[in-house]
PDB file of N, CA, C and O in Angstrom:
ATOM      1  N   MET A   1       0.591  -0.564  -0.437  1.00  0.00           N
ATOM      2  CA  MET A   1       0.325  -0.016   0.059  1.00  0.00           C
ATOM      3  C   MET A   1       0.913   1.350  -0.289  1.00  0.00           C
ATOM      4  O   MET A   1       1.940   1.588   0.346  1.00  0.00           O
ATOM      5  N   LEU A   2       0.524   2.311  -1.137  1.00  0.00           N
ATOM      6  CA  LEU A   2       1.332   3.168  -0.430  1.00  0.00           C
ATOM      7  C   LEU A   2       0.924   4.730  -0.234  1.00  0.00           C
ATOM      8  O   LEU A   2       0.321   5.612  -0.845  1.00  0.00           O
ATOM      9  N   GLU A   3       1.587   4.543   0.931  1.00  0.00           N
ATOM     10  CA  GLU A   3       1.283   6.171   1.772  1.00  0.00           C
ATOM     11  C   GLU A   3       2.063   7.259   0.506  1.00  0.00           C
ATOM     12  O   GLU A   3       3.001   7.128  -0.280  1.00  0.00           O
ATOM     13  N   PHE A   4       0.678   8.796   0.977  1.00  0.00           N
ATOM     14  CA  PHE A   4       1.296   9.905   0.754  1.00  0.00           C
ATOM     15  C   PHE A   4       1.408  10.748   2.008  1.00  0.00           C
ATOM     16  O   PHE A   4       1.066  10.153   3.030  1.00  0.00           O
ATOM     17  N   PHE A   5       1.639  11.469   2.095  1.00  0.00           N
ATOM     18  CA  PHE A   5       2.518  11.921   3.178  1.00  0.00           C
ATOM     19  C   PHE A   5       2.140  13.839   2.547  1.00  0.00           C
ATOM     20  O   PHE A   5       2.273  13.980   1.331  1.00  0.00           O
ATOM     21  N   ALA A   6       1.716  15.131   3.358  1.00  0.00           N
ATOM     22  CA  ALA A   6       1.583  16.063   3.486  1.00  0.00           C
ATOM     23  C   ALA A   6       2.914  16.486   3.082  1.00  0.00           C
ATOM     24  O   ALA A   6       3.678  15.792   3.753  1.00  0.00           O
ATOM     25  N   MET A   7       3.966  17.689   1.923  1.00  0.00           N
ATOM     26  CA  MET A   7       5.145  17.907   2.483  1.00  0.00           C
ATOM     27  C   MET A   7       5.018  19.549   2.630  1.00  0.00           C
ATOM     28  O   MET A   7       4.325  20.278   1.919  1.00  0.00           O
ATOM     29  N   SER A   8       5.878  19.951   3.752  1.00  0.00           N
ATOM     30  CA  SER A   8       6.109  21.411   3.760  1.00  0.00           C
ATOM     31  C   SER A   8       7.548  21.490   3.361  1.00  0.00           C
ATOM     32  O   SER A   8       8.157  20.480   3.009  1.00  0.00           O
ATOM     33  N   GLN A   9       8.116  22.705   3.413  1.00  0.00           N
ATOM     34  CA  GLN A   9       9.330  23.442   3.249  1.00  0.00           C
ATOM     35  C   GLN A   9       9.546  24.200   4.670  1.00  0.00           C
ATOM     36  O   GLN A   9       8.650  24.466   5.472  1.00  0.00           O
ATOM     37  N   LEU A  10      10.761  24.455   4.791  1.00  0.00           N
ATOM     38  CA  LEU A  10      11.853  24.388   6.076  1.00  0.00           C
ATOM     39  C   LEU A  10      12.762  24.862   5.749  1.00  0.00           C
ATOM     40  O   LEU A  10      13.584  24.102   5.237  1.00  0.00           O
ATOM     41  N   THR A  11      13.115  26.274   5.846  1.00  0.00           N
ATOM     42  CA  THR A  11      14.595  27.291   5.664  1.00  0.00           C
ATOM     43  C   THR A  11      15.035  27.267   6.633  1.00  0.00           C
ATOM     44  O   THR A  11      14.320  27.690   7.541  1.00  0.00           O
ATOM     45  N   LEU A  12      16.092  26.892   6.905  1.00  0.00           N
ATOM     46  CA  LEU A  12      17.273  27.113   8.095  1.00  0.00           C
ATOM     47  C   LEU A  12      18.271  27.621   7.789  1.00  0.00           C
ATOM     48  O   LEU A  12      18.924  27.325   6.788  1.00  0.00           O
ATOM     49  N   GLU A  13      18.677  28.851   8.968  1.00  0.00           N
ATOM     50  CA  GLU A  13      19.744  29.359   8.610  1.00  0.00           C
ATOM     51  C   GLU A  13      20.636  28.233   9.620  1.00  0.00           C
ATOM     52  O   GLU A  13      19.987  27.844  10.591  1.00  0.00           O
ATOM     53  N   LEU A  14      22.239  27.597   9.475  1.00  0.00           N
ATOM     54  CA  LEU A  14      22.709  26.493  10.139  1.00  0.00           C
ATOM     55  C   LEU A  14      23.802  28.001  10.048  1.00  0.00           C
ATOM     56  O   LEU A  14      23.844  29.178   9.689  1.00  0.00           O
ATOM     57  N   PRO A  15      24.784  26.587  10.845  1.00  0.00           N
ATOM     58  CA  PRO A  15      26.182  27.535  10.996  1.00  0.00           C
ATOM     59  C   PRO A  15      27.410  26.687   9.574  1.00  0.00           C
ATOM     60  O   PRO A  15      27.577  25.468   9.552  1.00  0.00           O
ATOM     61  N   GLU A  16      27.911  27.382   8.831  1.00  0.00           N
ATOM     62  CA  GLU A  16      28.311  26.595   7.663  1.00  0.00           C
ATOM     63  C   GLU A  16      29.382  25.674   8.485  1.00  0.00           C
ATOM     64  O   GLU A  16      30.399  26.223   8.062  1.00  0.00           O
ATOM     65  N   SER A  17      29.789  24.816   9.226  1.00  0.00           N
ATOM     66  CA  SER A  17      30.234  23.699   9.774  1.00  0.00           C
ATOM     67  C   SER A  17      29.907  22.802   9.759  1.00  0.00           C
ATOM     68  O   SER A  17      30.379  21.699   9.482  1.00  0.00           O
ATOM     69  N   LEU A  18      28.449  23.398  10.263  1.00  0.00           N
ATOM     70  CA  LEU A  18      27.467  22.492  10.397  1.00  0.00           C
ATOM     71  C   LEU A  18      27.193  21.666   8.880  1.00  0.00           C
ATOM     72  O   LEU A  18      27.569  20.527   8.600  1.00  0.00           O
ATOM     73  N   GLN A  19      26.338  22.722   7.924  1.00  0.00           N
ATOM     74  CA  GLN A  19      26.182  22.451   6.683  1.00  0.00           C
ATOM     75  C   GLN A  19      27.202  21.818   5.842  1.00  0.00           C
ATOM     76  O   GLN A  19      27.017  21.416   4.694  1.00  0.00           O
ATOM     77  N   MET A  20      28.789  21.738   6.812  1.00  0.00           N
ATOM     78  CA  MET A  20      29.914  21.072   5.708  1.00  0.00           C
ATOM     79  C   MET A  20      30.125  19.638   6.168  1.00  0.00           C
ATOM     80  O   MET A  20      30.709  18.733   5.572  1.00  0.00           O
ATOM     81  N   GLU A  21      29.534  19.623   7.334  1.00  0.00           N
ATOM     82  CA  GLU A  21      29.830  18.336   7.984  1.00  0.00           C
ATOM     83  C   GLU A  21      27.690  17.589   8.077  1.00  0.00           C
ATOM     84  O   GLU A  21      27.379  16.620   8.770  1.00  0.00           O
ATOM     85  N   LEU A  22      27.069  18.077   7.548  1.00  0.00           N
ATOM     86  CA  LEU A  22      26.052  17.720   7.267  1.00  0.00           C
ATOM     87  C   LEU A  22      26.001  17.196   5.757  1.00  0.00           C
ATOM     88  O   LEU A  22      25.270  16.208   5.697  1.00  0.00           O
ATOM     89  N   GLU A  23      26.467  17.496   4.699  1.00  0.00           N
ATOM     90  CA  GLU A  23      26.629  17.258   3.813  1.00  0.00           C
ATOM     91  C   GLU A  23      27.699  16.638   3.497  1.00  0.00           C
ATOM     92  O   GLU A  23      27.690  16.064   2.408  1.00  0.00           O
ATOM     93  N   ARG A  24      29.097  16.555   4.458  1.00  0.00           N
ATOM     94  CA  ARG A  24      29.854  15.559   4.430  1.00  0.00           C
ATOM     95  C   ARG A  24      29.713  13.866   4.400  1.00  0.00           C
ATOM     96  O   ARG A  24      30.282  12.897   3.899  1.00  0.00           O
ATOM     97  N   ARG A  25      28.717  14.139   5.164  1.00  0.00           N
ATOM     98  CA  ARG A  25      28.030  12.812   5.756  1.00  0.00           C
ATOM     99  C   ARG A  25      27.084  11.827   5.106  1.00  0.00           C
ATOM    100  O   ARG A  25      26.954  10.604   5.150  1.00  0.00           O
ATOM    101  N   ALA A  26      26.286  13.127   4.294  1.00  0.00           N
ATOM    102  CA  ALA A  26      25.306  12.737   2.897  1.00  0.00           C
ATOM    103  C   ALA A  26      25.757  11.825   2.605  1.00  0.00           C
ATOM    104  O   ALA A  26      25.617  10.663   2.988  1.00  0.00           O
ATOM    105  N   ALA A  27      26.941  12.744   1.162  1.00  0.00           N
ATOM    106  CA  ALA A  27      28.140  12.216   0.851  1.00  0.00           C
ATOM    107  C   ALA A  27      28.726  11.106   1.091  1.00  0.00           C
ATOM    108  O   ALA A  27      29.515  10.648   0.265  1.00  0.00           O
ATOM    109  N   LEU A  28      28.476  10.508   2.182  1.00  0.00           N
ATOM    110  CA  LEU A  28      29.357   9.067   2.567  1.00  0.00           C
ATOM    111  C   LEU A  28      28.667   8.201   2.723  1.00  0.00           C
ATOM    112  O   LEU A  28      29.080   7.049   2.586  1.00  0.00           O
ATOM    113  N   GLU A  29      26.887   8.588   3.191  1.00  0.00           N
ATOM    114  CA  GLU A  29      25.663   7.472   2.429  1.00  0.00           C
ATOM    115  C   GLU A  29      25.140   7.651   1.195  1.00  0.00           C
ATOM    116  O   GLU A  29      24.113   7.030   0.920  1.00  0.00           O
ATOM    117  N   GLY A  30      25.560   8.266   0.507  1.00  0.00           N
ATOM    118  CA  GLY A  30      25.462   8.048  -0.881  1.00  0.00           C
ATOM    119  C   GLY A  30      23.994   8.553  -1.374  1.00  0.00           C
ATOM    120  O   GLY A  30      23.340   7.950  -2.225  1.00  0.00           O
ATOM    121  N   VAL A  31      23.443  10.090  -0.528  1.00  0.00           N
ATOM    122  CA  VAL A  31      22.334   9.992  -0.870  1.00  0.00           C
ATOM    123  C   VAL A  31      22.662  12.069  -0.550  1.00  0.00           C
ATOM    124  O   VAL A  31      23.677  12.688  -0.231  1.00  0.00           O
ATOM    125  N   SER A  32      20.924  12.606  -0.912  1.00  0.00           N
ATOM    126  CA  SER A  32      21.319  13.905  -0.776  1.00  0.00           C
ATOM    127  C   SER A  32      21.392  14.672   0.447  1.00  0.00           C
ATOM    128  O   SER A  32      21.230  13.947   1.428  1.00  0.00           O
ATOM    129  N   LEU A  33      21.522  15.518   0.641  1.00  0.00           N
ATOM    130  CA  LEU A  33      21.833  16.841   2.143  1.00  0.00           C
ATOM    131  C   LEU A  33      20.227  16.315   2.735  1.00  0.00           C
ATOM    132  O   LEU A  33      19.950  15.773   3.805  1.00  0.00           O
ATOM    133  N   HIS A  34      19.451  16.659   1.739  1.00  0.00           N
ATOM    134  CA  HIS A  34      17.183  16.629   2.284  1.00  0.00           C
ATOM    135  C   HIS A  34      17.041  15.265   2.772  1.00  0.00           C
ATOM    136  O   HIS A  34      16.391  14.924   3.759  1.00  0.00           O
ATOM    137  N   THR A  35      17.991  14.200   1.662  1.00  0.00           N
ATOM    138  CA  THR A  35      17.064  12.565   2.571  1.00  0.00           C
ATOM    139  C   THR A  35      18.386  12.799   3.241  1.00  0.00           C
ATOM    140  O   THR A  35      18.694  11.722   3.752  1.00  0.00           O
ATOM    141  N   TYR A  36      19.084  13.474   3.422  1.00  0.00           N
ATOM    142  CA  TYR A  36      20.376  13.271   5.093  1.00  0.00           C
ATOM    143  C   TYR A  36      19.558  13.578   5.990  1.00  0.00           C
ATOM    144  O   TYR A  36      19.146  12.670   6.712  1.00  0.00           O
ATOM    145  N   VAL A  37      19.172  14.705   6.162  1.00  0.00           N
ATOM    146  CA  VAL A  37      18.719  15.814   7.029  1.00  0.00           C
ATOM    147  C   VAL A  37      16.871  15.533   7.376  1.00  0.00           C
ATOM    148  O   VAL A  37      16.223  16.039   8.292  1.00  0.00           O
ATOM    149  N   VAL A  38      16.471  14.751   6.506  1.00  0.00           N
ATOM    150  CA  VAL A  38      14.671  14.478   7.073  1.00  0.00           C
ATOM    151  C   VAL A  38      15.535  12.831   7.620  1.00  0.00           C
ATOM    152  O   VAL A  38      15.751  12.736   8.829  1.00  0.00           O
ATOM    153  N   ASP A  39      15.819  12.063   7.030  1.00  0.00           N
ATOM    154  CA  ASP A  39      16.265  10.776   7.603  1.00  0.00           C
ATOM    155  C   ASP A  39      17.173  10.638   8.761  1.00  0.00           C
ATOM    156  O   ASP A  39      17.380   9.580   9.354  1.00  0.00           O
ATOM    157  N   SER A  40      17.935  12.299   9.163  1.00  0.00           N
ATOM    158  CA  SER A  40      18.261  12.480  10.749  1.00  0.00           C
ATOM    159  C   SER A  40      17.226  12.574  11.226  1.00  0.00           C
ATOM    160  O   SER A  40      16.769  11.621  11.857  1.00  0.00           O
ATOM    161  N   LEU A  41      16.244  14.208  11.023  1.00  0.00           N
ATOM    162  CA  LEU A  41      15.724  13.921  11.999  1.00  0.00           C
ATOM    163  C   LEU A  41      14.091  13.129  12.307  1.00  0.00           C
ATOM    164  O   LEU A  41      13.228  13.560  13.071  1.00  0.00           O
ATOM    165  N   SER A  42      14.037  12.188  11.670  1.00  0.00           N
ATOM    166  CA  SER A  42      12.932  10.912  11.862  1.00  0.00           C
ATOM    167  C   SER A  42      13.562   9.755  12.590  1.00  0.00           C
ATOM    168  O   SER A  42      12.790   8.871  12.961  1.00  0.00           O
ATOM    169  N   ARG A  43      14.582   9.651  12.799  1.00  0.00           N
ATOM    170  CA  ARG A  43      15.688   8.500  13.284  1.00  0.00           C
ATOM    171  C   ARG A  43      16.038   9.432  14.878  1.00  0.00           C
ATOM    172  O   ARG A  43      16.147   8.659  15.830  1.00  0.00           O
ATOM    173  N   PHE A  44      16.160  10.467  15.128  1.00  0.00           N
ATOM    174  CA  PHE A  44      16.356  11.446  16.143  1.00  0.00           C
ATOM    175  C   PHE A  44      14.502  11.302  17.450  1.00  0.00           C
ATOM    176  O   PHE A  44      14.351  10.918  18.610  1.00  0.00           O
ATOM    177  N   MET A  45      13.324  11.960  16.163  1.00  0.00           N
ATOM    178  CA  MET A  45      12.295  11.294  16.912  1.00  0.00           C
ATOM    179  C   MET A  45      12.011  10.340  17.548  1.00  0.00           C
ATOM    180  O   MET A  45      11.675  10.245  18.728  1.00  0.00           O
ATOM    181  N   SER A  46      12.265   8.873  16.021  1.00  0.00           N
ATOM    182  CA  SER A  46      12.178   7.600  16.769  1.00  0.00           C
ATOM    183  C   SER A  46      12.509   7.549  18.188  1.00  0.00           C
ATOM    184  O   SER A  46      11.849   7.357  19.208  1.00  0.00           O
ATOM    185  N   THR A  47      14.375   7.902  17.805  1.00  0.00           N
ATOM    186  CA  THR A  47      15.476   7.713  19.411  1.00  0.00           C
ATOM    187  C   THR A  47      14.560   8.434  20.429  1.00  0.00           C
ATOM    188  O   THR A  47      14.414   7.562  21.285  1.00  0.00           O
ATOM    189  N   SER A  48      13.886   9.473  20.821  1.00  0.00           N
ATOM    190  CA  SER A  48      13.198  10.005  22.081  1.00  0.00           C
ATOM    191  C   SER A  48      12.383   9.520  22.161  1.00  0.00           C
ATOM    192  O   SER A  48      11.918   9.636  23.295  1.00  0.00           O
ATOM    193  N   ASP A  49      11.476   8.586  21.155  1.00  0.00           N
ATOM    194  CA  ASP A  49      10.416   8.334  21.342  1.00  0.00           C
ATOM    195  C   ASP A  49      10.743   7.032  22.704  1.00  0.00           C
ATOM    196  O   ASP A  49      10.351   6.835  23.854  1.00  0.00           O
ATOM    197  N   LEU A  50      11.459   6.535  21.960  1.00  0.00           N
ATOM    198  CA  LEU A  50      12.321   5.173  22.814  1.00  0.00           C
ATOM    199  C   LEU A  50      12.596   5.878  24.037  1.00  0.00           C
ATOM    200  O   LEU A  50      12.442   5.284  25.104  1.00  0.00           O
ATOM    201  N   VAL A  51      12.858   6.680  24.020  1.00  0.00           N
ATOM    202  CA  VAL A  51      13.961   7.087  25.741  1.00  0.00           C
ATOM    203  C   VAL A  51      11.794   6.717  26.656  1.00  0.00           C
ATOM    204  O   VAL A  51      11.136   5.822  27.185  1.00  0.00           O
ATOM    205  N   SER A  52      11.680   8.228  26.214  1.00  0.00           N
ATOM    206  CA  SER A  52      10.120   8.556  27.114  1.00  0.00           C
ATOM    207  C   SER A  52       9.694   7.289  27.096  1.00  0.00           C
ATOM    208  O   SER A  52       9.384   7.173  28.282  1.00  0.00           O
ATOM    209  N   GLN A  53       9.372   5.891  26.430  1.00  0.00           N
ATOM    210  CA  GLN A  53       8.693   4.467  26.743  1.00  0.00           C
ATOM    211  C   GLN A  53       9.563   4.041  27.629  1.00  0.00           C
ATOM    212  O   GLN A  53       9.076   3.587  28.664  1.00  0.00           O
ATOM    213  N   LYS A  54      10.941   4.054  27.509  1.00  0.00           N
ATOM    214  CA  LYS A  54      12.219   3.542  28.775  1.00  0.00           C
ATOM    215  C   LYS A  54      12.269   4.438  29.624  1.00  0.00           C
ATOM    216  O   LYS A  54      13.434   4.322  30.007  1.00  0.00           O
ATOM    217  N   VAL A  55      11.547   5.793  30.574  1.00  0.00           N
ATOM    218  CA  VAL A  55      11.385   6.010  31.372  1.00  0.00           C
ATOM    219  C   VAL A  55       9.763   5.832  32.412  1.00  0.00           C
ATOM    220  O   VAL A  55       9.696   5.427  33.573  1.00  0.00           O
ATOM    221  N   SER A  56       8.551   6.311  31.467  1.00  0.00           N
ATOM    222  CA  SER A  56       8.110   5.050  31.598  1.00  0.00           C
ATOM    223  C   SER A  56       8.535   3.388  32.107  1.00  0.00           C
ATOM    224  O   SER A  56       9.070   3.021  33.153  1.00  0.00           O
ATOM    225  N   PHE A  57       8.312   3.008  31.546  1.00  0.00           N
ATOM    226  CA  PHE A  57       8.610   1.151  31.604  1.00  0.00           C
ATOM    227  C   PHE A  57       9.380   1.587  33.649  1.00  0.00           C
ATOM    228  O   PHE A  57       8.986   1.223  34.757  1.00  0.00           O
ATOM    229  N   GLU A  58      10.400   2.368  33.254  1.00  0.00           N
ATOM    230  CA  GLU A  58      11.080   2.583  34.431  1.00  0.00           C
ATOM    231  C   GLU A  58      11.087   2.686  35.986  1.00  0.00           C
ATOM    232  O   GLU A  58      11.678   2.272  36.984  1.00  0.00           O
ATOM    233  N   GLU A  59       9.549   3.903  35.372  1.00  0.00           N
ATOM    234  CA  GLU A  59       8.117   4.334  36.834  1.00  0.00           C
ATOM    235  C   GLU A  59       7.854   3.347  36.794  1.00  0.00           C
ATOM    236  O   GLU A  59       8.179   2.728  37.807  1.00  0.00           O
ATOM    237  N   MET A  60       7.158   2.551  35.734  1.00  0.00           N
ATOM    238  CA  MET A  60       6.288   1.537  36.690  1.00  0.00           C
ATOM    239  C   MET A  60       6.661   0.749  37.957  1.00  0.00           C
ATOM    240  O   MET A  60       5.731   0.193  38.541  1.00  0.00           O
ATOM    241  N   PRO A  61       7.522   0.667  38.303  1.00  0.00           N
ATOM    242  CA  PRO A  61       7.675   0.046  39.664  1.00  0.00           C
ATOM    243  C   PRO A  61       7.239   1.085  40.676  1.00  0.00           C
ATOM    244  O   PRO A  61       6.575   0.527  41.550  1.00  0.00           O
ATOM    245  N   ILE A  62       7.351   2.267  40.868  1.00  0.00           N
ATOM    246  CA  ILE A  62       6.830   3.129  41.703  1.00  0.00           C
ATOM    247  C   ILE A  62       5.390   3.679  41.138  1.00  0.00           C
ATOM    248  O   ILE A  62       4.689   4.503  41.726  1.00  0.00           O
ATOM    249  N   ARG A  63       5.123   3.128  40.015  1.00  0.00           N
ATOM    250  CA  ARG A  63       3.455   3.509  39.901  1.00  0.00           C
ATOM    251  C   ARG A  63       2.697   2.006  40.069  1.00  0.00           C
ATOM    252  O   ARG A  63       1.584   2.216  40.549  1.00  0.00           O
ATOM    253  N   TYR A  64       2.819   1.207  39.941  1.00  0.00           N
ATOM    254  CA  TYR A  64       2.656   0.357  40.337  1.00  0.00           C
ATOM    255  C   TYR A  64       2.877  -0.643  41.956  1.00  0.00           C
ATOM    256  O   TYR A  64       3.980  -0.477  42.478  1.00  0.00           O
ATOM    257  N   PRO A  65       2.021  -1.493  42.608  1.00  0.00           N
ATOM    258  CA  PRO A  65       2.480  -1.646  43.427  1.00  0.00           C
ATOM    259  C   PRO A  65       3.031  -3.362  43.203  1.00  0.00           C
ATOM    260  O   PRO A  65       2.194  -3.715  42.372  1.00  0.00           O
ATOM    261  N   GLN A  66       3.444  -3.940  43.315  1.00  0.00           N
ATOM    262  CA  GLN A  66       4.344  -5.480  43.414  1.00  0.00           C
ATOM    263  C   GLN A  66       3.561  -6.400  43.041  1.00  0.00           C
ATOM    264  O   GLN A  66       3.806  -7.017  42.004  1.00  0.00           O
ATOM    265  N   GLU A  67       2.109  -6.773  44.051  1.00  0.00           N
ATOM    266  CA  GLU A  67       0.822  -7.611  44.280  1.00  0.00           C
ATOM    267  C   GLU A  67       0.034  -7.046  42.992  1.00  0.00           C
ATOM    268  O   GLU A  67      -0.530  -7.803  42.202  1.00  0.00           O
ATOM    269  N   GLN A  68       0.050  -5.546  42.845  1.00  0.00           N
ATOM    270  CA  GLN A  68      -0.763  -5.217  41.723  1.00  0.00           C
ATOM    271  C   GLN A  68      -0.166  -5.894  40.420  1.00  0.00           C
ATOM    272  O   GLN A  68      -1.000  -6.362  39.645  1.00  0.00           O
ATOM    273  N   ALA A  69       1.033  -5.995  40.116  1.00  0.00           N
ATOM    274  CA  ALA A  69       1.666  -6.181  39.095  1.00  0.00           C
ATOM    275  C   ALA A  69       1.761  -7.459  38.747  1.00  0.00           C
ATOM    276  O   ALA A  69       1.854  -7.754  37.555  1.00  0.00           O
ATOM    277  N   ASP A  70       1.753  -8.283  39.595  1.00  0.00           N
ATOM    278  CA  ASP A  70       2.113  -9.707  40.091  1.00  0.00           C
ATOM    279  C   ASP A  70       0.804 -10.024  39.331  1.00  0.00           C
ATOM    280  O   ASP A  70       1.279 -10.657  38.388  1.00  0.00           O
ATOM    281  N   ALA A  71      -0.583 -10.001  39.110  1.00  0.00           N
ATOM    282  CA  ALA A  71      -2.237 -10.080  39.812  1.00  0.00           C
ATOM    283  C   ALA A  71      -2.370  -9.515  37.820  1.00  0.00           C
ATOM    284  O   ALA A  71      -2.677 -10.318  36.939  1.00  0.00           O
ATOM    285  N   ALA A  72      -2.168  -8.557  37.652  1.00  0.00           N
ATOM    286  CA  ALA A  72      -1.934  -8.733  35.987  1.00  0.00           C
ATOM    287  C   ALA A  72      -1.215  -9.470  35.845  1.00  0.00           C
ATOM    288  O   ALA A  72      -1.945 -10.421  36.126  1.00  0.00           O
ATOM    289  N   LEU A  73      -0.224  -9.945  35.606  1.00  0.00           N
ATOM    290  CA  LEU A  73       0.685 -10.860  35.210  1.00  0.00           C
ATOM    291  C   LEU A  73      -0.046 -11.708  34.985  1.00  0.00           C
ATOM    292  O   LEU A  73      -0.263 -12.191  33.874  1.00  0.00           O
ATOM    293  N   ARG A  74      -0.822 -12.193  36.607  1.00  0.00           N
ATOM    294  CA  ARG A  74      -0.389 -13.848  36.156  1.00  0.00           C
ATOM    295  C   ARG A  74      -2.717 -13.578  35.385  1.00  0.00           C
ATOM    296  O   ARG A  74      -3.424 -14.482  34.941  1.00  0.00           O
ATOM    297  N   ASP A  75      -2.970 -12.611  35.500  1.00  0.00           N
ATOM    298  CA  ASP A  75      -4.253 -11.993  34.841  1.00  0.00           C
ATOM    299  C   ASP A  75      -3.939 -12.365  32.947  1.00  0.00           C
ATOM    300  O   ASP A  75      -4.620 -12.875  32.058  1.00  0.00           O
ATOM    301  N   LEU A  76      -2.825 -11.897  33.012  1.00  0.00           N
ATOM    302  CA  LEU A  76      -2.800 -12.033  31.317  1.00  0.00           C
ATOM    303  C   LEU A  76      -2.273 -13.077  31.005  1.00  0.00           C
ATOM    304  O   LEU A  76      -2.415 -13.475  29.848  1.00  0.00           O
ATOM    305  N   LEU A  77      -1.386 -13.951  32.093  1.00  0.00           N
ATOM    306  CA  LEU A  77      -1.023 -15.038  30.909  1.00  0.00           C
ATOM    307  C   LEU A  77      -1.905 -16.547  31.491  1.00  0.00           C
ATOM    308  O   LEU A  77      -1.544 -17.683  31.184  1.00  0.00           O
ATOM    309  N   THR A  78      -3.224 -16.197  32.464  1.00  0.00           N
ATOM    310  CA  THR A  78      -4.004 -17.352  32.589  1.00  0.00           C
ATOM    311  C   THR A  78      -4.622 -16.876  31.006  1.00  0.00           C
ATOM    312  O   THR A  78      -4.352 -17.626  30.067  1.00  0.00           O
ATOM    313  N   SER A  79      -5.350 -15.775  30.771  1.00  0.00           N
ATOM    314  CA  SER A  79      -5.921 -15.532  29.629  1.00  0.00           C
ATOM    315  C   SER A  79      -5.355 -15.964  28.179  1.00  0.00           C
ATOM    316  O   SER A  79      -6.142 -15.692  27.273  1.00  0.00           O
ATOM    317  N   ARG A  80      -4.354 -16.478  27.843  1.00  0.00           N
ATOM    318  CA  ARG A  80      -4.068 -16.942  26.916  1.00  0.00           C
ATOM    319  C   ARG A  80      -3.984 -18.234  26.541  1.00  0.00           C
ATOM    320  O   ARG A  80      -3.672 -19.241  27.176  1.00  0.00           O
ATOM    321  N   LYS A  81      -4.293 -18.071  25.467  1.00  0.00           N
ATOM    322  CA  LYS A  81      -4.608 -20.016  25.076  1.00  0.00           C
ATOM    323  C   LYS A  81      -3.196 -20.516  23.910  1.00  0.00           C
ATOM    324  O   LYS A  81      -2.266 -20.048  23.252  1.00  0.00           O
ATOM    325  N   ALA A  82      -3.839 -21.706  24.247  1.00  0.00           N
ATOM    326  CA  ALA A  82      -2.740 -22.858  24.646  1.00  0.00           C
ATOM    327  C   ALA A  82      -2.698 -22.446  22.462  1.00  0.00           C
ATOM    328  O   ALA A  82      -3.775 -22.097  21.977  1.00  0.00           O
ATOM    329  N   PRO A  83      -1.378 -22.560  21.438  1.00  0.00           N
ATOM    330  CA  PRO A  83      -0.658 -22.703  20.919  1.00  0.00           C
ATOM    331  C   PRO A  83      -1.341 -24.283  19.899  1.00  0.00           C
ATOM    332  O   PRO A  83      -0.636 -24.818  19.044  1.00  0.00           O
TER     333      PRO A  83
END
């Protein structure tokens, strides 16, 4: 299935040294500067989502008492059907 995304433009003023480094890295990967920047930003956004998920996961023991977590796990395991 093809997905179409609305595209927009953004003009950035970058330090020359940053632009040169982005261009160098894009060339190493064999892609355009545009593709490299979009891919890098997408990876950054995905990574920040994963960091947020990790923090939430690490906070679970504080939010949910052990007894409540054990009961939820037992319920989940007993509700699963054998293959």
